[in-house]
C-alpha positions as CSV (number, residue, x, y, z in Angstrom):
1,M,-11.7,-123.2,-92.5
2,S,-9.2,-120.3,-91.6
3,A,-7.7,-117.4,-93.9
4,Q,-4.1,-119.5,-93.2
5,S,-5.3,-122.3,-95.0
6,V,-7.5,-123.5,-98.3
7,P,-9.1,-127.2,-98.5
8,A,-7.5,-128.3,-101.5
9,L,-4.6,-126.6,-103.8
10,L,-4.6,-127.8,-107.3
11,L,-1.8,-126.7,-109.6
12,D,-0.9,-127.1,-113.5
13,M,2.6,-128.1,-113.8
14,D,4.2,-126.1,-116.9
15,G,4.2,-122.8,-116.0
16,V,3.2,-122.8,-112.4
17,L,5.4,-125.9,-111.2
18,A,8.0,-126.4,-114.1
19,E,9.6,-123.2,-116.0
20,V,8.9,-124.8,-120.2
21,S,10.3,-122.4,-122.5
22,K,13.4,-124.2,-123.2
23,S,11.8,-127.8,-122.9
24,Y,7.7,-127.8,-124.1
25,R,8.2,-124.7,-125.9
26,A,11.1,-125.0,-127.3
27,S,10.2,-128.5,-128.7
28,I,7.1,-126.8,-130.0
29,V,9.4,-124.7,-132.3
30,A,11.7,-127.3,-133.4
31,T,9.2,-129.5,-134.4
32,C,7.4,-127.2,-136.6
33,H,10.8,-125.8,-138.1
34,S,11.7,-129.5,-138.6
35,H,8.2,-129.5,-140.5
36,G,8.9,-126.2,-142.5
37,A,6.8,-124.0,-140.8
38,K,10.0,-121.7,-140.0
39,S,7.6,-118.8,-139.2
40,V,6.6,-120.4,-135.8
41,T,7.8,-118.2,-133.0
42,F,7.8,-118.4,-128.9
43,D,5.7,-115.6,-129.6
44,L,3.4,-117.7,-132.1
45,I,2.8,-120.2,-129.0
46,G,2.0,-117.7,-126.9
47,E,-0.6,-116.0,-128.8
48,W,-1.9,-119.5,-129.6
49,K,-2.1,-120.5,-125.8
50,S,-3.5,-117.2,-124.8
51,R,-6.9,-118.2,-127.2
52,G,-7.4,-121.7,-125.4
53,G,-7.9,-125.0,-126.2
54,C,-3.8,-125.5,-127.0
55,N,-3.3,-127.7,-123.9
56,N,-1.9,-130.5,-125.7
57,D,1.6,-129.6,-127.1
58,W,1.8,-132.3,-129.6
59,V,-1.6,-131.4,-131.3
60,L,-0.4,-127.6,-131.2
61,S,2.7,-128.5,-133.3
62,L,0.2,-130.3,-135.7
63,D,-1.7,-127.3,-135.9
64,L,0.5,-124.6,-136.2
65,I,2.2,-126.5,-139.0
66,N,-1.0,-126.7,-141.0
67,A,-1.7,-122.8,-140.2
68,S,1.9,-122.1,-141.9
69,E,1.9,-121.5,-145.3
70,D,5.1,-123.5,-145.5
71,G,4.3,-126.0,-143.3
72,E,4.7,-129.7,-144.5
73,K,0.9,-131.1,-145.8
74,G,-0.5,-134.2,-145.1
75,L,1.8,-135.0,-141.3
76,T,-0.4,-137.1,-139.1
77,L,-0.4,-136.5,-135.6
78,E,1.8,-139.6,-134.7
79,Q,4.4,-138.2,-137.1
80,V,4.5,-134.8,-135.3
81,T,4.7,-136.5,-131.9
82,E,8.1,-138.6,-133.0
83,T,9.3,-135.6,-134.0
84,F,8.4,-133.6,-131.0
85,E,9.5,-136.8,-128.7
86,G,12.4,-137.1,-130.5
87,F,13.5,-132.7,-129.4
88,Y,11.9,-133.0,-125.8
89,Q,12.8,-136.6,-124.6
90,G,16.4,-136.4,-126.6
91,T,17.3,-139.2,-128.7
92,E,20.7,-141.8,-128.3
93,S,22.9,-139.5,-129.6
94,T,21.3,-136.2,-127.9
95,S,19.9,-134.9,-124.8
96,G,16.3,-134.0,-124.6
97,L,15.1,-130.9,-124.3
98,C,13.4,-131.6,-120.6
99,D,16.7,-131.5,-119.1
100,T,16.6,-128.0,-119.3
101,E,13.1,-127.5,-117.0
102,T,13.8,-125.9,-114.0
103,L,11.3,-125.7,-110.7
104,I,9.5,-122.1,-110.3
105,P,8.4,-122.0,-106.8
106,T,11.3,-122.2,-104.0
107,M,11.2,-125.7,-102.1
108,E,10.0,-123.4,-98.8
109,V,7.0,-122.0,-101.0
110,M,6.4,-125.6,-101.1
111,E,6.8,-126.5,-98.1
112,E,4.3,-123.7,-97.0
113,L,1.5,-124.7,-99.5
114,Y,2.0,-128.1,-98.0
115,K,1.4,-127.0,-94.4
116,R,-1.5,-124.7,-95.2
117,T,-3.5,-127.2,-97.3
118,N,-2.8,-130.1,-94.9
119,G,-1.3,-132.2,-97.7
120,L,-4.4,-131.6,-99.7
121,M,-2.7,-130.8,-103.5
122,A,-2.6,-132.6,-106.4
123,V,-1.1,-131.8,-109.8
124,V,-3.4,-131.2,-112.9
125,T,-1.8,-131.3,-116.4
126,G,-2.0,-132.0,-120.1
127,R,1.6,-133.7,-119.3
128,P,1.5,-137.8,-120.2
129,R,2.2,-139.0,-116.5
130,K,5.6,-140.4,-117.2
131,D,6.7,-137.0,-117.7
132,C,4.8,-135.7,-114.6
133,M,6.6,-138.4,-112.6
134,K,9.8,-137.5,-113.9
135,F,9.5,-133.7,-112.8
136,L,8.0,-134.7,-109.5
137,K,11.0,-136.8,-108.7
138,L,14.1,-135.2,-109.9
139,H,12.6,-131.6,-107.9
140,K,11.7,-134.1,-105.0
141,L,8.4,-133.3,-105.1
142,E,6.7,-136.4,-104.8
143,K,5.9,-136.2,-101.4
144,Y,3.8,-132.7,-101.8
145,F,1.7,-134.6,-104.6
146,K,-0.3,-138.3,-103.9
147,V,-2.5,-136.7,-106.4
148,C,-1.7,-136.5,-110.3
149,V,-4.0,-136.1,-113.0
150,C,-2.8,-136.4,-115.9
151,M,-3.0,-136.7,-120.0
152,E,-4.1,-140.5,-120.0
153,D,-6.6,-139.9,-117.2
154,G,-9.5,-138.5,-118.9
155,P,-10.5,-135.1,-121.4
156,P,-7.9,-132.6,-120.7
157,K,-8.4,-128.8,-119.7
158,P,-10.8,-126.8,-120.5
159,D,-13.2,-130.0,-119.5
160,P,-13.5,-129.9,-116.0
161,F,-12.7,-133.7,-115.7
162,P,-9.2,-133.1,-114.7
163,V,-10.2,-130.4,-111.8
164,A,-13.4,-132.8,-110.6
165,E,-10.8,-135.9,-110.5
166,A,-8.2,-134.4,-108.5
167,C,-10.8,-133.1,-106.4
168,K,-12.3,-136.2,-106.1
169,L,-9.3,-137.9,-105.8
170,L,-8.2,-135.8,-103.0
171,G,-11.5,-136.4,-100.7
172,V,-12.6,-132.9,-101.2
173,A,-15.6,-131.4,-103.0
174,P,-15.2,-129.0,-105.8
175,S,-16.3,-125.6,-104.6
176,K,-15.2,-121.8,-105.4
177,A,-12.7,-122.4,-101.8
178,V,-10.6,-125.0,-103.9
179,I,-7.6,-123.2,-105.7
180,M,-7.1,-124.1,-109.1
181,V,-3.2,-122.5,-110.3
182,G,-2.4,-122.6,-113.7
183,D,-1.1,-120.1,-116.6
184,T,-3.5,-120.7,-119.7
185,P,-7.3,-120.0,-120.1
186,D,-7.6,-123.6,-120.5
187,D,-6.9,-124.0,-116.4
188,I,-8.8,-121.1,-115.5
189,N,-11.8,-122.5,-117.9
190,S,-12.0,-126.0,-116.3
């Protein structure tokens, strides 16, 4: 391995490839507020995410609602997920907050990373596959990522499964030479 290349590069999507403060984070706030938890803020979400164990935004929304004194009690995960998805995906009458997502790295950076990894790059995300693929297609990133490990594929980060699965699908052995880039403790611990 030269100083210019790495065996494989694994990238989280939210906060690494996708700027999500106006989409996923805003959907958490809107979901919590719609269920009475008006005390939930972007800062509070950041605090919870920095603790780890908050990789699923539907579950995080429910946990924040339940932890809030003014949050509606007795909600199911299915109810909270439906509310969240209404904000994130949109409805027949409103645009989804997913439409506000932007690409963090430039296309020049993506091309350089692709070259330095000899094409061995993967997305390792807690997003549902359809949301992952939608973002990749919208931002013309599909050619860079032949491997995407998503929510449906197995246990979420911080479990090592998503990283190990990405390495397996890329045909590389998990090692300290494989680079995983993330923005939360769950990414680091996986």
